[in-house]
C-alpha positions in Angstrom: 171.8 45.6 -49.0 171.5 49.4 -49.2 172.1 50.6 -45.7 171.5 54.3 -44.9 172.8 55.5 -41.5 173.0 58.7 -39.6 175.7 58.5 -36.9 175.0 55.0 -35.6 171.2 55.0 -36.2 169.8 53.0 -39.2 167.4 55.1 -41.2 166.8 52.6 -44.1 167.8 49.1 -44.9 166.7 47.9 -48.3 167.7 45.1 -50.8 169.9 46.7 -53.4 167.8 44.9 -56.1 164.8 46.8 -55.0 166.5 50.1 -55.9 168.5 48.9 -58.9 165.8 47.0 -60.8 163.0 49.5 -61.2 160.3 48.7 -63.8 161.3 49.6 -67.3 159.0 51.0 -70.0 159.6 49.6 -73.4 158.6 52.5 -75.6 158.9 52.7 -79.4 161.6 54.8 -80.8 162.3 56.0 -84.3 165.0 58.2 -85.7 163.5 61.6 -86.5 162.9 62.4 -90.2 164.2 66.0 -89.8 167.7 64.6 -89.3 167.9 63.5 -92.9 167.8 67.2 -94.0 169.2 69.2 -91.2 172.8 68.0 -91.5 173.1 69.5 -94.9 174.9 72.9 -94.6 173.4 75.9 -96.4 175.7 77.9 -98.6 176.4 81.1 -96.7 177.6 84.4 -98.0 181.4 84.8 -98.0 182.5 86.8 -95.0 184.4 90.0 -95.8 184.7 91.6 -92.3 185.6 89.2 -89.6 186.1 92.0 -87.0 182.5 93.1 -87.4 181.2 89.6 -87.1 183.2 88.8 -83.9 182.0 92.1 -82.3 178.4 91.1 -83.2 178.8 87.7 -81.7 180.2 89.1 -78.5 176.9 90.9 -77.9 174.7 87.9 -78.9 172.5 86.4 -76.0 174.3 83.0 -75.9 177.8 84.6 -75.7 177.4 88.0 -74.0 178.2 88.4 -70.3 175.4 87.3 -68.0 176.6 89.7 -65.2 173.5 91.8 -65.5 171.5 88.7 -64.4 173.7 87.1 -61.7 174.7 90.4 -60.1 171.1 90.7 -59.0 171.4 87.6 -56.8 173.4 86.8 -53.7 176.3 84.5 -54.8 178.2 85.0 -51.5 176.0 82.9 -49.1 178.3 81.6 -46.4 181.1 83.8 -47.6 182.7 80.9 -49.3 182.7 81.8 -53.0 186.3 81.9 -54.1 185.8 82.2 -57.9 182.8 84.3 -58.6 180.2 83.7 -61.4 181.0 84.8 -64.9 184.1 82.8 -65.5 184.6 79.2 -66.7 183.3 77.7 -63.4 182.6 78.9 -59.9 184.6 77.7 -56.9 183.5 77.3 -53.3 185.6 76.8 -50.2 184.6 73.6 -48.3 184.8 73.1 -44.5 187.4 70.4 -44.9 189.9 72.9 -46.5 189.3 71.7 -50.1 187.7 73.6 -52.9 184.6 72.6 -55.0 184.3 73.7 -58.6 180.9 73.6 -60.3 179.6 74.3 -63.7 176.4 73.6 -65.7 176.4 73.5 -69.5 173.9 72.8 -72.3 173.6 73.3 -76.0 170.2 72.6 -77.5 171.4 73.4 -81.1 174.1 70.7 -81.0 171.6 68.3 -79.4 169.0 69.0 -82.0 171.4 68.1 -84.8 172.8 65.0 -83.1 171.3 64.1 -79.7 174.1 61.7 -78.8 177.1 63.8 -79.8 175.4 67.0 -78.6 174.9 65.5 -75.1 178.5 64.2 -74.9 179.6 67.7 -76.0 177.6 69.3 -73.1 179.2 66.9 -70.7 182.7 67.5 -72.0 182.3 71.3 -72.0 181.2 71.2 -68.3 184.3 69.1 -67.5 186.5 71.5 -69.5 185.2 74.5 -67.5 185.9 72.7 -64.2 189.4 71.8 -65.4 190.0 75.5 -66.2 189.8 76.2 -62.4 192.4 73.5 -61.7 189.9 71.0 -60.3 189.6 67.4 -61.2 186.0 66.4 -62.3 184.7 63.8 -59.9 180.9 63.7 -60.4 178.1 64.8 -62.6 174.4 65.6 -62.4 171.9 66.0 -65.2 168.6 67.6 -66.1 167.2 66.0 -69.2 164.5 68.1 -70.8 162.5 66.7 -73.8 159.1 66.7 -75.4 156.4 64.0 -75.3 158.1 60.6 -74.8 155.1 58.9 -76.3 156.2 60.2 -79.6 158.7 57.6 -80.9 160.9 60.3 -82.5 161.2 62.3 -79.3 161.9 59.1 -77.3 164.7 58.2 -79.8 166.4 61.6 -79.1 166.1 61.0 -75.4 167.6 57.6 -75.5 170.5 58.8 -77.8 171.3 61.6 -75.3 171.2 59.2 -72.4 173.4 56.6 -74.1 175.9 59.3 -75.0 176.1 60.6 -71.5 176.6 57.0 -70.2 179.3 56.3 -72.7 181.4 59.4 -71.8 180.8 59.0 -68.0 182.1 55.4 -68.2 185.1 56.4 -70.2 186.2 59.1 -67.7 184.9 57.1 -64.7 182.8 60.0 -63.6 179.7 58.8 -61.7 176.2 60.4 -62.2 175.3 61.2 -58.6 171.8 62.7 -59.3 169.5 64.0 -61.9 166.1 64.8 -63.2 164.1 64.0 -66.3 161.5 66.5 -67.5 159.1 65.3 -70.3 156.2 66.9 -72.1 157.9 70.2 -72.7 155.8 71.4 -75.6 154.0 74.5 -76.9 151.2 74.7 -79.6 154.0 75.1 -82.2 155.7 71.9 -81.1 158.2 70.3 -78.7 161.4 72.0 -77.4 164.7 70.9 -78.8 166.4 68.0 -76.9 167.9 69.9 -74.0 170.1 68.0 -71.6 171.8 70.2 -69.0 174.9 68.7 -67.4 176.4 69.8 -64.1 179.9 68.7 -63.3 181.6 69.0 -59.9 185.4 69.0 -59.4 187.7 69.0 -56.4 190.8 71.0 -55.9 193.0 70.2 -52.9 195.0 72.7 -50.9 195.0 76.1 -52.7 192.6 77.2 -55.4 193.8 78.2 -58.9 193.1 81.9 -59.3 193.5 83.2 -62.8 195.8 86.2 -63.3 195.2 88.7 -66.1 197.7 88.7 -69.0 200.6 91.2 -69.0 202.7 92.6 -71.8 204.7 89.9 -73.5 202.8 87.0 -71.9 202.2 84.2 -74.5 198.9 82.8 -75.7 198.9 79.0 -76.2 196.2 76.8 -77.6 195.7 73.1 -76.7 193.5 71.0 -79.0 192.6 70.6 -82.7 190.2 72.9 -84.6 188.1 70.9 -87.0 185.6 71.4 -89.8 182.7 71.6 -87.3 180.5 74.7 -87.8 177.3 72.7 -87.5 175.1 74.2 -84.8 177.4 77.1 -84.2 176.6 80.5 -83.0 178.2 81.8 -86.2 175.7 79.9 -88.3 172.6 80.9 -86.3 173.4 84.4 -85.3 175.1 85.6 -88.4 173.5 83.5 -91.2 170.2 82.6 -89.5 170.8 78.9 -90.1 170.7 76.0 -87.8 172.1 72.9 -89.4 175.2 71.0 -90.4 177.2 68.4 -88.6 177.7 69.2 -84.9 181.1 68.8 -83.2 182.1 65.4 -82.0 184.2 64.6 -78.9 187.3 62.4 -79.4 187.3 60.6 -76.0 191.1 60.0 -76.0 192.0 63.6 -77.0 189.5 64.9 -74.4 191.1 63.0 -71.6 194.7 63.7 -72.6 194.1 67.4 -73.0 192.3 67.7 -69.7 195.2 65.9 -67.9 197.7 68.1 -69.7 196.0 71.3 -68.5 195.6 70.0 -64.9 199.3 69.1 -64.9 200.4 72.6 -66.0 198.1 74.2 -63.4 199.4 71.9 -60.7 203.0 72.9 -61.6 202.1 76.6 -61.6 203.2 77.1 -65.2 200.0 79.0 -66.3 198.5 82.3 -65.4 195.0 81.6 -66.6 193.1 79.0 -68.6 189.9 79.4 -70.7 188.0 76.8 -72.8 186.9 77.3 -76.4 183.1 76.7 -76.8 180.3 78.9 -78.1 181.5 81.2 -80.9 184.8 79.3 -81.3 188.4 80.2 -80.8 187.9 83.9 -81.9 185.4 84.4 -79.1 187.5 82.6 -76.5 190.6 84.7 -77.2 188.5 87.9 -77.2 187.1 87.0 -73.8 190.6 86.6 -72.3 191.5 90.0 -73.6 188.2 91.5 -72.5 188.7 90.3 -68.9 192.4 91.1 -68.9 191.9 94.5 -70.5 194.8 94.0 -72.8 195.2 93.3 -76.5 196.9 90.4 -78.2 198.3 89.6 -81.6 198.1 86.0 -83.0 198.9 84.2 -86.2 195.9 82.2 -87.5 198.3 80.0 -89.5 199.8 78.6 -86.3 196.4 77.2 -85.0 196.4 73.4 -85.0 193.7 72.4 -87.4 192.6 70.1 -90.2 194.3 70.6 -93.5 193.0 73.3 -95.8 190.5 74.6 -93.2 189.2 78.1 -94.2 189.8 81.1 -92.0 186.0 81.2 -91.3 186.0 77.7 -89.9 189.2 78.2 -87.9 187.7 81.3 -86.2 184.2 80.1 -85.6 184.2 76.2 -85.4 183.1 75.0 -82.0 185.3 71.9 -81.9 185.6 70.4 -78.4 188.6 69.7 -76.2 190.3 73.0 -76.8 191.9 75.3 -74.2 193.6 78.7 -74.3 196.4 79.2 -71.8 198.1 82.5 -70.8 201.8 81.7 -70.1 204.5 84.0 -68.6 207.4 84.4 -70.9 209.8 82.8 -68.3 207.7 79.6 -68.5 207.0 79.3 -72.2 210.0 77.0 -73.0 209.1 74.6 -70.2 205.5 74.5 -71.3 206.6 73.9 -74.9 208.8 71.0 -73.7 206.1 69.4 -71.6 203.4 69.6 -74.2 205.7 68.3 -76.9 206.5 65.2 -74.9 202.8 64.5 -74.4 202.3 64.5 -78.2 199.2 66.5 -78.2 198.0 69.2 -80.6 199.1 72.6 -79.3 200.7 75.9 -80.5 202.1 79.2 -79.3 199.8 81.6 -81.1 201.2 85.0 -80.2 201.7 87.6 -77.4 199.7 90.0 -75.3 200.3 93.8 -75.7 198.5 97.0 -76.6 194.8 97.7 -76.7 193.7 95.8 -79.8 192.9 92.2 -80.8 194.8 91.4 -84.0 194.6 88.1 -85.9 197.0 87.9 -88.8 196.9 85.8 -91.9 200.0 85.8 -94.1 201.3 88.9 -92.4 198.0 90.8 -93.1 195.4 91.8 -90.5 192.4 89.4 -90.9 190.9 90.8 -87.6 191.6 94.0 -85.8 189.4 95.8 -83.2 189.9 97.7 -79.9 189.4 96.1 -76.6 187.2 98.9 -75.2 184.8 98.3 -78.1 184.7 94.6 -77.5 184.1 95.2 -73.7 181.2 97.4 -74.4 179.6 94.8 -76.7 180.3 91.9 -74.4 179.2 93.5 -71.1 176.2 95.5 -72.4 174.9 93.1 -75.0 172.4 91.1 -72.9 171.1 94.0 -70.9 170.5 96.1 -74.0 168.7 93.2 -75.7 166.4 92.6 -72.7 165.7 96.3 -72.0 165.5 97.6 -75.6 165.0 94.5 -77.8 
């Protein structure tokens, strides 16, 4: 029986079967024809100036800061917001003394290329963002937005997304505690891309994890492998005007191991700040850390854990999942090295923080070099400039 009570008063008493065994529609589903062609990658022009491209991506609408939007709304209701909007996830103080971390993520491009893997990736990204605040993911909600389900191809994309979310939720033992399905999202030009939005909630006991900006001689560490996964990337769409390729796939085992490793380092107070790699890839993630910290960094691209013979272009802009950037005080770097080595996960010390420029070296030569103030201007003004001036 499903028994709903308030205090000692019974509000509802229903057979569990009544709730669990709702009528099911047996709709036809067919794999969309467009998927046969879309996974082929177009040949793109060879990139000669990575600095220029990174700066352009920092001002793109999917990457640029959204502060111009959220600063116009009250995000301090109840005076309980501990970590404000604009970072990996927001954190609220609860009445019981614990802290609630919350983040919503979506990626229609990835879900368009592969509805199952794209949906799993959205789920994992939301988990990563919650983990970056030191919170353990404990629940998820979804908002699944699709076109007309009477179209067998659209219904196929819906079922693939749903099955992917179910598979990952069962693996991590994270319950879906609520959600909404929105169908018939179409215009005269056609249906929207498959767009599942995934919200993840996490709990942090005792004190919240508050990120601290990098200082001179702090180290930058990456956890996770970079793979040949430019499909559906911001780099492909915004720089080369192309949506296609094979989208990133989540390795469930690596996903869980990397999450637990980051949570362990935070719990043991060995990290100053954590940031996940997502839209735009590793080059954007490390740029964002420097932008918020107002300090430059110098890294060696050859140290980044990646698949063999991966090009600089793919290392910089691939949107592979399960990756984190950690800022480590120099007094803790040996201990962090030792802990991560024992866990046998992909990680590397990439470089140090100092100065006022982001520099990415390849074979002792500067592959990327630009000033922080220029990056900050692009990142913080990009969305507002686009909306006001087009």
